[in-house]
C-alpha positions in Angstrom: -9.3 -15.3 16.1 -6.5 -12.9 15.8 -4.7 -10.7 18.3 -4.8 -7.7 16.0 -1.0 -7.8 15.4 0.1 -7.5 11.8 1.8 -10.5 10.2 5.4 -10.2 9.2 4.6 -10.6 5.5 1.7 -8.2 5.6 2.5 -4.8 4.1 2.3 -1.8 6.4 -0.4 -0.2 4.2 -2.7 -3.1 5.0 -2.8 -2.1 8.7 -6.2 -0.9 9.9 -6.2 2.8 10.6 -9.0 2.6 13.3 -11.0 5.5 14.7 -10.2 8.9 16.0 -11.5 10.8 19.0 -10.9 14.0 20.9 -10.4 13.8 24.7 -10.1 16.5 27.3 -6.6 17.1 28.8 -7.5 15.3 32.0 -4.8 13.0 33.4 -7.2 10.5 34.9 -9.3 10.3 31.7 -6.2 9.8 29.5 -4.9 7.1 31.9 -8.2 5.2 31.7 -8.3 5.6 27.9 -4.7 4.2 27.5 -5.6 1.3 29.8 -8.7 0.5 27.7 -6.9 1.1 24.3 -3.2 0.2 24.7 -2.6 0.5 21.0 -4.0 4.0 20.7 -1.6 6.7 19.5 -1.6 10.4 19.7 -1.6 12.2 16.3 0.1 15.6 16.1 -1.1 15.9 12.5 -4.7 15.5 13.3 -4.3 17.9 16.2 -2.7 20.4 13.9 -5.4 20.0 11.4 -8.0 20.7 14.0 -6.3 23.9 15.1 -5.9 25.0 11.5 -9.6 24.4 10.9 -10.4 26.6 13.9 -8.2 29.3 12.6 -9.8 29.2 9.1 -13.3 29.2 10.6 -12.4 32.3 12.7 -10.9 34.0 9.6 -14.1 33.3 7.7 -16.3 34.6 10.5 -14.3 37.8 10.6 -14.3 38.3 6.8 -16.7 35.9 5.1 -17.1 35.2 1.4 -20.6 36.2 0.4 -21.7 34.0 -2.6 -24.7 32.0 -3.6 -22.3 29.3 -4.8 -20.6 28.8 -1.4 -22.1 27.4 1.9 -20.4 27.2 5.2 -21.1 23.8 6.7 -20.0 22.5 10.1 -16.9 20.7 8.7 -16.0 23.1 5.9 -17.1 24.9 2.8 -19.5 23.4 0.2 -19.2 24.8 -3.3 -21.9 24.0 -5.9 -21.5 25.5 -9.4 -22.3 24.9 -13.0 -19.6 23.0 -14.8 -16.6 25.1 -15.8 -13.1 23.8 -16.7 -11.6 26.9 -15.1 -13.5 26.4 -11.9 -12.4 22.7 -11.7 -8.8 23.6 -12.3 -8.8 26.4 -9.7 -10.5 24.3 -7.0 -8.2 21.4 -7.6 -5.3 23.6 -6.7 -6.7 24.2 -3.2 -5.2 21.9 -0.6 -7.6 19.2 0.6 -10.4 20.1 -1.8 -12.5 17.1 -2.6 -15.2 16.4 -5.2 -18.3 14.6 -4.0 -19.8 12.8 -7.0 -22.8 11.7 -5.0 -23.8 15.2 -4.0 -22.3 16.9 -7.0 -20.4 19.5 -5.0 -16.9 20.4 -3.9 -15.9 20.4 -0.2 -13.0 22.5 1.1 -12.0 22.3 4.8 -11.7 25.5 6.9 -8.0 25.1 7.1 -7.8 25.9 3.4 -9.7 29.2 3.7 -6.8 31.4 2.7 -6.2 29.5 -0.5 -9.9 29.5 -1.3 -10.1 33.3 -0.8 -7.1 33.9 -3.1 -8.8 32.1 -5.9 -12.4 33.0 -5.2 -12.7 36.0 -7.5 -11.5 33.9 -10.5 -13.7 31.0 -9.5 -16.8 33.1 -9.1 -16.1 35.0 -12.4 -15.7 31.7 -14.2 -18.9 30.3 -12.6 -20.9 33.3 -13.7 -19.6 32.9 -17.3 -20.8 29.3 -17.1 -24.3 30.0 -16.1 -26.8 28.8 -18.8 -28.1 32.4 -19.3 -24.6 33.7 -19.8 -23.7 30.9 -22.2 -26.9 31.6 -24.1 -26.2 35.3 -24.3 -22.7 34.7 -25.7 -24.0 32.3 -28.3 -26.6 34.8 -29.4 -24.0 37.6 -29.5 -21.7 35.7 -31.9 -24.4 33.9 -33.9 -23.8 33.9 -37.6 -20.5 35.9 -37.1 -17.0 34.9 -38.2 -16.2 34.0 -34.6 -19.3 31.7 -34.5 -18.2 30.0 -37.8 -14.7 29.5 -36.5 -15.9 28.0 -33.3 -18.1 25.5 -35.1 -15.3 24.7 -37.5 -12.9 23.9 -34.5 -15.6 21.7 -32.9 -16.2 19.8 -36.1 -12.5 19.3 -36.6 -12.0 18.1 -33.0 -14.8 15.5 -33.4 -12.8 13.9 -36.2 -10.2 12.7 -33.7 -7.3 13.2 -36.1 -4.0 14.9 -35.6 -1.2 15.9 -38.0 2.1 14.3 -37.5 5.3 14.6 -39.6 5.4 12.0 -42.3 9.1 11.1 -41.5 8.9 11.5 -37.7 5.8 9.7 -36.4 5.1 9.2 -32.6 4.9 5.7 -31.1 1.4 4.1 -31.2 -0.7 3.1 -28.2 1.2 5.1 -25.6 0.6 8.5 -24.0 1.8 11.4 -26.2 1.7 15.1 -25.5 0.2 17.2 -28.3 -1.3 20.6 -28.9 -4.8 19.1 -28.2 -3.7 17.4 -24.9 -2.4 13.9 -24.1 -3.6 11.3 -26.6 -3.0 7.8 -27.7 -2.3 7.5 -31.4 -4.0 4.5 -33.0 -2.9 4.4 -36.7 -2.4 6.4 -39.9 -3.5 5.6 -43.4 -1.0 8.0 -44.9 -3.5 10.7 -45.9 -1.7 14.0 -46.4 -2.7 16.9 -44.2 -3.2 20.3 -45.7 -0.7 22.7 -44.2 -3.4 25.4 -44.0 -5.6 23.1 -42.0 -2.7 22.2 -39.7 -2.0 25.8 -39.0 -5.6 26.8 -38.6 -6.6 24.1 -36.1 -3.4 22.6 -34.5 0.0 24.4 -34.7 2.0 26.4 -37.3 3.0 24.0 -40.1 6.7 24.1 -40.8 7.8 25.3 -44.3 8.5 22.3 -46.5 7.3 19.7 -43.9 5.0 17.0 -45.0 2.3 15.9 -42.6 -0.1 13.0 -42.5 -3.3 12.5 -40.5 -3.1 10.0 -37.5 -6.2 8.9 -35.6 -6.2 9.1 -31.8 -8.2 8.3 -28.7 -8.2 9.6 -25.1 -6.3 7.4 -22.6 -8.0 5.5 -19.9 -7.3 6.4 -16.3 -5.4 3.1 -15.8 -3.2 3.8 -18.8 -2.5 7.4 -17.7 -1.7 6.5 -14.1 0.9 3.9 -15.2 2.5 6.3 -17.7 5.9 7.6 -16.5 6.2 11.4 -17.1 9.0 13.1 -18.9 11.7 14.7 -16.7 11.0 18.1 -18.0 8.8 20.3 -20.3 9.1 19.7 -24.0 11.7 21.5 -26.0 10.8 24.1 -28.6 11.7 21.8 -31.5 9.3 19.2 -30.1 6.5 21.7 -29.9 7.2 22.8 -33.4 7.1 19.1 -34.5 3.7 18.8 -32.9 4.2 15.9 -30.4 6.4 15.1 -27.3 6.6 12.9 -24.2 4.1 14.4 -21.6 5.4 15.9 -18.4 3.9 15.4 -15.0 1.5 18.4 -15.2 0.1 17.3 -18.5 -0.4 13.8 -17.2 -2.2 15.1 -14.1 -4.7 17.1 -16.3 -5.2 14.1 -18.5 -5.8 11.8 -15.5 -8.4 14.3 -14.1 -10.2 14.3 -17.4 -10.1 10.5 -17.6 -11.5 10.3 -14.1 -14.3 12.7 -14.9 -15.2 10.7 -18.0 -15.3 7.5 -15.9 -17.5 9.1 -13.3 -19.8 10.5 -15.9 -20.1 7.0 -17.5 -20.8 5.4 -14.2 -23.5 7.9 -13.5 -25.0 7.3 -16.9 -24.9 3.5 -16.5 -26.5 3.8 -13.1 -29.2 6.0 -14.5 -29.9 3.7 -17.4 -30.1 0.7 -15.0 -32.5 2.5 -12.6 -34.6 3.6 -15.5 -35.2 0.1 -16.8 -38.6 -1.4 -16.0 -39.2 -5.1 -15.6 -41.0 -6.7 -18.5 -44.0 -7.7 -16.3 -44.4 -4.2 -14.7 -46.3 -2.7 -17.7 
């Protein structure tokens, strides 16, 4: 048995958080509670959060957001939308917003109502553009046009997972590198020359007289990206013109979010595949 005290060599983060409860401001009740739970502590932060939630709930009741994508639940807002990168980026900027992979929706506490309202018009507009009917209409509108062909060409080029790098100034391999297509990990190059017109059309303006070669790349895993130390500042203009640089914190954050989304999608797929398997003797 243990007396519940933390050992000297045990890190503070290993201490158990315990449970929370609300009590009426009654002297006798508080005295009995302290006697029963001598290690209980008052939390100003939790109390402040509760009042902030009440304030946000009142603000929503006075001037609600009317949308089929948003539901007011007892503990906060629930947002369920079609996938949109813009929506994801907007909601992630809201304090305390959380993605629930099991229910496939976002939750935002009432205390963040002001931030949600400021972003809601952009969120809803992006959601409506992401609806299947809207996507289908856009595809039909540009079908067999120059824009359609350009879009397909960009998609084909991106699937090749190659990137032009200066022949005499190659980035280091197998580490996070910032590029015009995001943070990537370069694998290798076979020395194949990159056509300057292709470089300019799909990646960045090719410098006059510069020789580029194709390098293969892969996206980084969440573990690799989390352990990557960010650059102190944004890349310089000459680095952008070169085509690669050391990623800053914001670039790494976006890459980590994408890596986490890929991991969750893979876990869902694996879980679905396992649940869909039937025992050999069940036929």
